[in-house]
C-alpha positions as CSV (number, residue, x, y, z in Angstrom):
1,M,106.0,-36.7,27.4
2,G,102.9,-38.3,26.4
3,N,99.9,-35.7,24.4
4,Q,98.6,-33.3,27.0
5,D,95.5,-32.5,25.1
6,D,94.2,-36.2,25.9
7,F,94.2,-35.1,30.0
8,K,91.9,-31.8,31.1
9,I,94.2,-28.7,32.3
10,E,92.5,-29.1,35.6
11,D,93.7,-32.1,36.1
12,S,97.5,-30.8,35.3
13,D,96.7,-28.6,37.6
14,I,95.9,-30.7,40.6
15,I,99.0,-32.8,39.6
16,E,100.9,-30.0,40.2
17,D,99.9,-29.0,43.5
18,N,100.1,-32.3,44.5
19,R,103.9,-32.5,43.4
20,G,104.2,-28.3,45.4
21,E,102.4,-30.3,48.6
22,I,104.9,-33.2,48.7
23,I,108.2,-30.8,48.2
24,S,106.6,-28.6,51.1
25,S,105.8,-31.7,53.0
26,A,109.3,-33.0,53.2
27,I,110.7,-29.9,54.0
28,A,108.1,-29.4,57.3
29,M,109.5,-33.1,57.6
30,E,113.1,-31.8,57.9
31,G,112.6,-29.2,60.1
32,K,110.5,-31.5,62.6
33,I,113.9,-33.8,62.5
34,D,116.1,-30.4,62.7
35,N,114.3,-29.8,65.8
36,I,114.6,-33.9,67.6
37,I,118.3,-33.7,66.7
38,S,119.1,-30.5,68.1
39,I,117.3,-31.4,71.5
40,L,119.0,-34.5,71.4
41,F,122.4,-33.0,71.2
42,F,121.6,-29.9,73.8
43,D,119.2,-30.2,76.8
44,Q,119.6,-26.1,76.7
45,R,117.5,-24.0,74.7
46,S,120.2,-21.6,74.0
47,D,122.9,-24.8,72.7
48,S,120.0,-26.4,70.9
49,D,118.7,-23.2,69.0
50,L,122.3,-22.2,68.0
51,F,123.2,-26.1,66.8
52,K,120.4,-25.8,64.7
53,E,121.3,-22.5,63.1
54,I,125.0,-22.7,62.6
55,F,124.9,-26.6,61.4
56,L,121.7,-27.9,60.6
57,S,119.8,-24.8,58.9
58,Q,123.4,-24.9,56.2
59,E,122.6,-25.8,52.4
60,G,124.9,-28.4,52.5
61,V,123.7,-30.5,55.1
62,S,121.5,-33.1,53.2
63,L,118.2,-34.9,54.6
64,H,120.0,-38.0,54.0
65,T,122.8,-36.5,56.8
66,K,119.8,-35.8,58.8
67,E,118.3,-39.1,58.5
68,R,121.7,-41.1,59.7
69,A,122.3,-38.4,62.4
70,L,119.0,-39.0,64.0
71,S,119.0,-42.7,63.6
72,R,122.7,-42.7,65.8
73,L,121.3,-40.4,67.9
74,L,118.2,-42.5,69.0
75,E,120.1,-45.8,69.0
76,A,123.1,-43.6,71.2
77,K,120.4,-42.2,73.7
78,I,118.1,-45.1,73.8
79,V,114.7,-43.2,73.3
80,Y,112.8,-46.4,71.5
81,D,112.7,-49.2,73.9
82,N,112.5,-51.9,71.0
83,D,115.2,-50.7,68.9
84,G,113.2,-52.1,65.7
85,D,110.9,-48.9,65.7
86,R,114.0,-46.7,65.8
87,K,114.7,-48.7,62.6
88,D,111.1,-48.7,61.1
89,L,111.3,-44.3,61.5
90,I,114.7,-44.6,59.6
91,T,112.8,-46.6,56.8
92,K,109.9,-44.6,57.0
93,I,112.1,-41.3,56.5
94,R,113.8,-42.7,53.7
95,N,110.7,-44.0,51.9
96,I,109.6,-39.8,51.8
97,M,113.3,-39.1,51.3
98,E,112.9,-41.1,47.9
99,I,109.2,-40.0,46.5
100,R,110.5,-36.3,47.4
101,N,113.3,-36.7,45.2
102,R,111.7,-38.3,42.5
103,F,109.2,-35.4,42.4
104,A,111.7,-32.5,42.5
105,H,114.2,-34.3,39.8
106,G,111.3,-36.3,37.6
107,N,109.3,-35.2,35.0
108,I,105.5,-35.0,34.5
109,G,103.7,-36.4,31.4
110,F,100.6,-36.8,30.3
111,D,99.2,-39.4,27.9
112,R,95.3,-40.8,27.3
113,S,95.5,-42.9,30.3
114,G,96.2,-40.1,32.6
115,A,99.4,-38.7,34.2
116,Y,103.0,-40.2,34.9
117,L,106.1,-39.6,37.1
118,V,109.4,-40.3,34.9
119,Y,112.4,-40.2,37.4
120,Y,115.9,-42.0,37.7
121,K,116.8,-44.6,40.0
122,K,119.4,-47.3,38.8
123,G,118.4,-45.9,35.1
124,L,114.3,-44.1,34.1
125,E,111.7,-46.0,36.0
126,T,108.3,-44.9,35.1
127,Q,105.5,-44.3,38.0
128,R,101.7,-44.4,37.4
129,L,100.4,-41.1,39.1
130,D,96.6,-42.2,40.2
131,D,94.7,-42.5,42.7
132,T,96.3,-45.5,44.4
133,Y,99.6,-44.2,44.2
134,W,98.3,-40.5,45.7
135,N,96.3,-42.4,48.9
136,D,99.3,-44.0,49.7
137,V,101.7,-41.5,49.4
138,E,99.2,-39.1,51.5
139,N,99.7,-41.9,53.9
140,K,103.2,-42.2,54.3
141,F,103.6,-38.6,54.8
142,N,100.7,-38.8,57.7
143,T,102.3,-41.6,59.3
144,M,105.8,-40.4,59.1
145,F,104.4,-36.8,61.0
146,K,102.2,-38.9,63.5
147,L,105.9,-41.3,64.6
148,L,107.4,-37.7,64.4
149,S,105.2,-36.1,66.8
150,E,105.5,-39.7,69.1
151,L,109.2,-39.2,69.1
152,S,108.7,-35.3,70.4
153,G,106.7,-36.6,73.4
154,R,109.2,-39.4,73.8
155,I,112.4,-36.8,74.4
156,P,112.7,-35.2,78.2
157,N,114.3,-31.9,78.2
158,S,114.0,-28.2,79.7
159,K,113.8,-27.0,76.4
160,K,110.0,-28.3,75.9
161,N,109.5,-28.2,79.3
162,M,110.7,-24.3,79.4
163,D,108.4,-21.5,81.3
164,I,107.1,-19.8,77.8
165,S,105.8,-16.8,79.8
166,Q,108.5,-15.0,79.0
167,S,108.3,-15.7,74.8
168,I,105.1,-14.9,75.2
169,R,105.9,-11.4,77.1
170,Q,108.5,-10.5,74.6
171,L,106.4,-11.4,71.2
172,R,103.2,-9.1,72.9
173,E,105.6,-5.7,73.4
174,F,107.1,-6.9,69.5
175,L,103.1,-6.5,68.5
176,E,102.3,-3.3,70.2
177,P,100.7,-1.3,69.2
178,S,99.6,-3.6,66.4
179,L,101.1,-6.3,64.0
180,G,100.5,-4.0,61.3
181,D,102.2,-0.8,62.2
182,R,105.0,-3.1,63.7
183,L,105.3,-4.2,59.7
184,N,105.0,-0.7,58.6
185,G,107.4,0.5,60.7
186,L,110.1,-2.1,60.2
187,E,109.4,-2.0,56.5
188,K,109.9,1.9,56.4
189,A,112.9,1.8,58.4
190,F,114.7,0.0,55.5
191,V,114.3,1.8,53.1
192,D,117.1,3.6,51.7
193,T,119.8,1.7,54.2
194,R,122.9,-0.6,53.5
195,K,123.8,-3.5,54.8
196,A,126.1,-1.6,57.8
197,D,122.9,-0.1,58.9
198,W,121.0,-3.4,59.9
199,E,122.7,-4.3,63.0
200,Q,121.3,-0.4,64.3
201,I,118.0,-1.0,62.8
202,C,117.3,-4.3,64.6
203,T,118.4,-2.6,68.0
204,D,116.1,0.3,67.4
205,Q,113.6,-1.3,66.6
206,R,114.0,-3.5,69.5
207,I,114.0,-7.1,67.2
208,D,117.1,-9.9,67.5
209,L,117.0,-13.5,66.8
210,S,115.8,-14.5,69.9
211,L,111.9,-12.8,69.0
212,L,112.4,-15.1,65.7
213,F,113.3,-18.3,68.0
214,D,110.3,-16.9,70.9
215,S,108.5,-17.0,67.3
216,I,108.3,-20.5,66.5
217,R,108.9,-21.8,70.4
218,I,105.1,-20.8,70.6
219,K,104.1,-22.0,67.4
220,D,105.3,-25.6,68.6
221,V,103.6,-25.6,72.2
222,V,99.8,-24.0,70.3
223,G,100.5,-26.6,67.0
224,Q,97.8,-28.6,68.5
225,I,94.9,-26.0,69.6
226,N,92.6,-26.4,67.1
227,E,93.1,-30.2,68.2
228,I,92.1,-29.3,71.7
229,I,89.7,-26.4,70.5
230,H,87.9,-29.2,68.3
231,A,87.5,-31.3,71.6
232,L,86.8,-29.1,75.0
233,G,84.2,-27.5,72.3
234,I,82.1,-30.7,71.9
235,V,82.6,-31.8,75.1
236,Y,81.2,-28.5,76.7
237,T,78.6,-28.6,74.2
238,L,77.2,-32.0,74.6
239,P,74.8,-30.6,77.6
240,Y,73.5,-28.0,75.9
241,I,72.6,-30.5,72.5
242,L,71.3,-33.9,74.2
243,E,68.2,-34.7,74.8
244,D,66.9,-35.9,78.4
245,H,67.3,-39.9,78.2
246,E,69.9,-39.4,75.1
247,I,72.6,-42.0,75.0
248,V,76.3,-41.2,73.7
249,K,77.6,-44.2,71.8
250,S,80.9,-42.8,70.6
251,L,82.9,-39.4,70.4
252,S,85.4,-38.8,68.0
253,L,87.7,-36.0,69.6
254,G,91.1,-36.1,68.6
255,A,92.4,-35.2,64.4
256,G,92.7,-37.3,61.6
257,N,91.5,-41.3,61.3
258,T,90.5,-42.5,64.6
259,G,88.3,-45.1,63.2
260,K,84.9,-43.2,63.4
261,D,82.6,-41.8,61.0
262,F,81.4,-39.0,62.8
263,D,82.2,-36.6,65.7
264,L,79.5,-37.4,67.4
265,R,77.4,-40.1,67.5
266,T,74.3,-41.1,69.7
267,D,71.5,-43.4,70.1
268,R,69.4,-40.9,68.1
269,R,71.7,-38.1,65.8
270,I,74.8,-38.1,64.0
271,A,77.1,-35.2,64.3
272,E,79.9,-33.2,63.3
273,F,81.6,-29.7,64.2
274,K,83.2,-27.0,63.2
275,F,85.0,-24.3,65.5
276,I,86.5,-21.9,63.5
277,K,85.2,-18.2,62.9
278,W,84.9,-17.6,59.3
279,K,86.3,-14.6,57.8
280,G,84.6,-14.1,54.8
281,G,87.3,-13.9,52.5
282,A,89.5,-16.5,50.2
283,E,88.9,-19.7,53.0
284,S,89.0,-23.0,50.4
285,T,90.6,-25.1,53.0
286,R,87.4,-24.5,55.6
287,Q,85.1,-24.7,52.5
288,N,86.3,-27.8,51.7
289,S,86.2,-29.3,55.1
290,I,82.5,-28.1,55.4
291,F,81.9,-30.0,52.4
292,K,83.3,-32.7,53.2
293,D,81.4,-33.2,56.4
294,F,78.3,-31.7,55.3
295,F,78.4,-35.1,52.4
296,Y,79.2,-38.0,54.3
297,L,76.2,-36.5,56.9
298,A,73.8,-36.3,54.0
299,E,75.2,-39.7,52.6
300,A,75.0,-41.6,56.0
301,D,72.7,-44.7,55.9
302,D,71.8,-43.9,59.2
303,H,68.3,-43.1,59.9
304,W,69.3,-40.9,62.7
305,Q,68.9,-36.6,62.3
306,R,72.0,-35.3,61.3
307,Y,73.3,-32.3,62.4
308,L,76.7,-30.1,61.4
309,Y,77.2,-27.8,63.9
310,V,78.9,-24.5,63.4
311,I,79.9,-21.0,64.7
312,S,77.9,-18.6,62.7
313,R,75.4,-20.2,59.5
314,T,76.1,-17.5,57.7
315,E,79.9,-17.8,56.0
316,P,78.8,-21.8,55.4
317,L,75.5,-21.6,53.9
318,K,76.8,-18.7,51.8
319,F,79.3,-21.1,50.4
320,L,77.1,-24.5,50.0
321,E,74.6,-22.0,48.3
322,G,77.9,-21.0,46.0
323,G,79.0,-21.6,42.7
324,R,82.4,-23.1,43.3
325,A,83.7,-26.4,41.4
326,L,83.1,-29.7,43.5
327,S,86.6,-30.6,41.5
328,S,88.5,-27.6,43.3
329,V,86.6,-28.6,46.7
330,T,87.8,-31.8,46.4
331,S,90.9,-32.1,44.6
332,K,92.9,-32.2,47.9
333,N,90.7,-35.2,49.1
334,R,91.0,-38.1,47.0
335,K,88.4,-40.2,49.1
336,L,86.2,-37.6,49.0
337,A,86.2,-37.2,45.3
338,D,86.0,-40.5,44.3
339,D,83.0,-40.8,46.8
340,L,81.4,-38.5,45.5
341,K,82.5,-39.9,41.7
342,K,80.9,-43.1,42.5
343,K,77.9,-42.4,43.7
344,Y,77.2,-39.4,41.5
345,G,79.3,-39.6,38.3
346,S,79.4,-36.2,36.5
347,K,76.1,-35.5,37.8
348,Y,77.1,-32.7,40.6
349,R,79.5,-29.8,39.0
350,T,79.1,-27.2,41.8
351,V,78.6,-27.1,45.0
352,R,75.2,-25.5,45.0
353,E,74.2,-28.0,42.9
354,Y,74.8,-31.0,45.1
355,Y,73.9,-28.7,48.6
356,Q,69.9,-28.0,46.7
357,D,69.1,-31.7,45.9
358,H,70.5,-32.6,50.0
359,K,70.1,-30.1,52.5
360,D,66.9,-31.1,53.9
361,K,68.8,-34.2,55.2
362,V,71.2,-32.1,57.4
363,I,70.1,-29.4,59.8
364,I,73.1,-27.1,60.3
365,E,72.7,-25.3,63.3
366,D,74.5,-22.4,64.7
367,L,76.3,-23.1,68.1
368,T,76.1,-19.6,69.3
369,K,72.6,-19.9,69.6
370,I,72.7,-23.1,71.6
371,V,75.0,-22.5,73.7
372,P,75.1,-18.7,75.3
373,Q,79.0,-18.6,76.7
374,F,80.1,-19.2,72.4
375,S,78.1,-15.6,71.8
376,D,81.3,-14.5,72.7
377,F,83.3,-16.5,70.1
C-alpha cells in the first residue's frame, strides 16, 4: 500500500463507497439475470418462481454458471434475431463479472498519484482508480442494465402479462391497518419462540412465500413508475407554463442519457422538472439531483430564461441555502464534479456558497402554484 497520508480521507471514503456500489450493482444485475433465466425456462409463474427459489438462489450456483445458462437459453430459444446481439450481451456480462471480482477480492491502496486497485489475473496487476476509469465502469453498468431491460421486454410469457390485481389485493390485506402496525405485530409474535413455532406463526399472521413473491412482482411492474411520472408530469405541465406563441424545440421525457441537455427547451426558455415530494429528512439522493439540475441550468450558455420546476420550493431551497459540502453532493457524479472543478477550482466549498452567487440565474417555480391539479400532490 502507498502512503495514505498523501490522499484525503474524504476521497478514501468516496473510493470505498464506489467499491460498495460496484458490488451491490453486480448483485442487482445477477438478480435480473435470475429472473430472465427462470422465465425462459418456465411459462407458468409457480414453476418459474420455484425454479428460482430452489436452484438459482442457492449459494453454490455462481454468476459464471448463470451466465453460461443464460447464453445457452438465449441461443436455444432464438430470442435475438442476430446472434451477434447475444454474444455482445454475454461479453458485457463477463466484463461486469470481472470488475466485480476485482473489487470483491482485490485491495485498494493510495499513493501520491491517488487511488489504485491491486488484483490477481494470471499474476498481480494494478489498476489506477482515476476519473476516466470510474466513468468507464459507470458506463459499463448503465449499458448492462439497459440491455437486460431490453432483453426482458423481448421475452413473451404469461408471467409478465399476468393480471397483477390479485397481487395488489394480497399486499393490501397485509398492510392493514398499517405497515407499521403489521411489522410491530410480527416482531412481537416471534419473541420467545423457536424454530418449531415458525410455521404456526406465519399461518396466524397470514403470511407465506407468495406474499413475498407478490411484493417482488409489484416492484418489478412499477420499477419504471418514476420515469412515467416524470414524462406525464412534463407533458401535463406544458399548457400551464408555455406562453401563447412559445415554440417547443425539444423534450427529454426519458431517464438517463437521452442526448438532450434539458427536460424542456423552447425558443424562450430551458427547464428541468422534479416531480418529487420531499419528506424533509436525510434525502441526499434528491439533493444531489436538485443541485445537478440547478448547476447545469445556471452554467448553460443559452441566453434564454432558465427554470427549475419543483413540487414545493421549501425543501429544495432549504437544501440550496444550506451548508452541505459540494464534495459530498458531487461524490457519485464524476462528470458534475469535474465540470464544477474545471469552472471554479476550489472557489466553492458548500452548496450555499455556489447558490448565493448564482441564484439569480435560475427561476425556481413551485408547480403546485401553477398547475391547479398538482395542489393534491
